[in-house]
C-alpha positions as CSV (number, residue, x, y, z in Angstrom):
1,M,0.0,0.0,0.0
2,N,1.1,3.6,-0.6
3,P,2.6,5.1,2.5
4,L,0.3,8.2,2.1
5,G,-2.9,6.1,1.8
6,F,-3.5,6.8,-1.9
7,Q,-5.4,4.0,-3.6
8,R,-6.0,5.1,-7.2
9,L,-6.8,7.9,-9.5
10,K,-10.5,8.6,-8.9
11,V,-11.6,11.7,-10.9
12,V,-10.5,13.9,-13.7
13,A,-12.8,17.0,-13.7
14,L,-13.3,18.9,-17.0
15,A,-14.8,22.4,-17.4
16,V,-17.8,22.5,-19.7
17,D,-19.8,25.4,-21.0
18,D,-22.9,23.3,-22.0
19,L,-23.6,20.4,-19.6
20,A,-26.3,18.8,-21.8
21,R,-24.1,18.9,-24.9
22,A,-21.1,17.5,-22.9
23,R,-23.3,14.7,-21.5
24,R,-24.4,13.8,-25.0
25,F,-20.8,13.8,-26.2
26,Y,-19.4,11.6,-23.3
27,G,-22.5,9.3,-23.0
28,E,-23.7,9.0,-26.6
29,T,-20.7,9.9,-28.8
30,L,-18.0,8.2,-26.7
31,G,-20.4,5.5,-25.3
32,L,-19.1,5.9,-21.7
33,E,-21.3,4.6,-18.8
34,P,-22.7,7.1,-16.3
35,A,-20.8,7.5,-13.0
36,F,-22.7,8.1,-9.8
37,E,-21.9,9.2,-6.3
38,G,-24.9,8.0,-4.4
39,E,-27.9,8.7,-6.6
40,R,-26.4,11.7,-8.3
41,Q,-24.7,11.4,-11.7
42,V,-21.4,13.1,-11.5
43,G,-19.9,12.3,-14.9
44,F,-18.9,9.2,-16.9
45,L,-16.6,6.2,-16.3
46,F,-13.5,5.8,-18.4
47,A,-11.4,2.8,-17.3
48,N,-12.6,3.0,-13.7
49,V,-11.8,6.7,-13.5
50,I,-14.6,9.3,-13.3
51,V,-14.6,12.0,-16.0
52,M,-16.5,14.6,-14.0
53,L,-18.2,17.4,-16.0
54,K,-18.0,20.8,-14.2
55,P,-20.3,23.5,-15.7
56,T,-18.6,26.9,-15.8
57,D,-22.0,28.7,-15.2
58,S,-22.0,27.0,-11.7
59,G,-18.9,28.7,-10.6
60,W,-16.2,26.2,-11.7
61,Y,-12.9,28.0,-11.7
62,A,-11.6,26.8,-15.1
63,R,-12.8,27.4,-18.6
64,P,-12.8,24.8,-21.4
65,S,-9.5,25.0,-23.2
66,A,-7.3,23.2,-25.7
67,Q,-4.6,23.7,-23.0
68,L,-4.3,21.0,-20.3
69,N,-6.6,22.0,-17.4
70,P,-8.3,19.0,-15.8
71,R,-8.7,18.6,-12.0
72,I,-7.2,15.4,-10.9
73,T,-8.4,13.7,-7.7
74,F,-6.9,10.7,-5.9
75,A,-8.9,8.4,-3.8
76,S,-7.4,8.1,-0.3
77,N,-8.0,5.7,2.6
78,D,-8.4,8.6,5.1
79,A,-8.1,12.1,3.7
80,P,-7.3,13.8,7.1
81,Q,-4.5,11.3,7.7
82,T,-3.2,11.8,4.2
83,E,-3.1,15.5,4.8
84,K,-1.2,14.9,8.0
85,A,1.3,12.7,6.2
86,L,1.8,15.2,3.4
87,R,2.5,18.0,5.9
88,E,5.0,15.8,7.6
89,R,6.8,15.5,4.2
90,E,6.7,19.3,3.9
91,V,4.3,19.2,1.0
92,T,2.3,22.4,0.5
93,I,-1.4,21.9,1.4
94,S,-3.3,24.3,-0.8
95,D,-6.8,23.4,0.5
96,A,-7.0,21.8,4.0
97,V,-9.3,18.8,4.2
98,Q,-12.9,19.7,4.7
99,A,-16.0,17.5,5.2
100,Y,-18.7,17.8,2.5
101,P,-21.6,16.0,4.2
102,E,-24.0,16.5,1.2
103,E,-21.4,14.8,-1.0
104,G,-20.3,12.2,1.5
105,F,-16.6,13.0,1.3
106,Y,-13.6,14.6,2.9
107,V,-11.7,16.6,0.2
108,G,-8.4,18.4,0.3
109,S,-5.6,19.4,-2.1
110,F,-1.9,19.9,-2.3
111,L,0.7,21.3,-4.7
112,D,3.2,19.1,-6.5
113,S,6.8,20.2,-7.0
114,E,5.8,22.3,-10.1
115,G,2.9,24.0,-8.4
116,N,0.1,21.8,-10.0
117,K,-2.8,21.4,-7.6
118,L,-3.8,17.8,-7.0
119,W,-6.9,16.8,-5.0
120,F,-7.5,13.8,-2.7
121,C,-10.7,12.5,-1.0
122,S,-12.1,9.8,1.1
123,P,-15.6,8.8,2.2
124,L,-16.9,10.5,5.4
125,P,-17.7,8.3,8.3
126,E,-21.4,7.4,8.2
127,R,-22.2,9.5,11.3
128,L,-21.3,12.7,9.3
129,V,-23.3,11.9,6.2
130,P,-26.9,13.1,5.9
131,E,-29.5,10.2,6.2
132,E,-30.7,10.5,2.6
133,V,-27.1,10.0,1.3
134,V,-26.6,7.0,3.6
135,V,-29.8,5.5,2.3
136,A,-28.7,6.0,-1.3
137,I,-25.3,4.5,-0.6
138,E,-26.9,1.5,1.2
139,A,-29.2,1.0,-1.8
140,V,-26.2,0.9,-4.1
141,N,-24.3,-1.5,-1.9
142,T,-27.2,-3.9,-1.7
143,E,-27.8,-3.7,-5.5
144,Q,-31.2,-2.2,-5.1
145,V,-30.2,0.5,-7.5
146,P,-28.5,-0.6,-10.8
147,L,-25.3,1.6,-10.9
148,P,-21.9,0.9,-12.4
149,A,-19.2,0.0,-10.0
150,L,-16.7,2.8,-9.3
């Protein structure tokens, strides 16, 4: 196992100006399966990595561009512990880990040696997640809702 708790690349987030058009492109044109977090579709699956579509009219910081600009997120065993281990290695934490109960995740970010921001996340403990999110996760885990495996 990775000493910082990293498990895999989880998400590449892309800025989109027209969410409906982007969904048609990734879903219909490329034939990618929808990716869900709970009951909410967050993007599409590409080789077990979520391609997350982030609408610019919703306040996403980046704009669509031919230049490289995706947001990369690593799955972690325990995001608060990962942040602690990164700090011990004198890595710059650009966004301290925060709980996002509505999403069901802890999320934080750090800067690589070149100044690129990389994100990491881990699921929140059940006690911090709103009941409707827990019910949706349990439904997925018991196969009551047909969703693709992440």
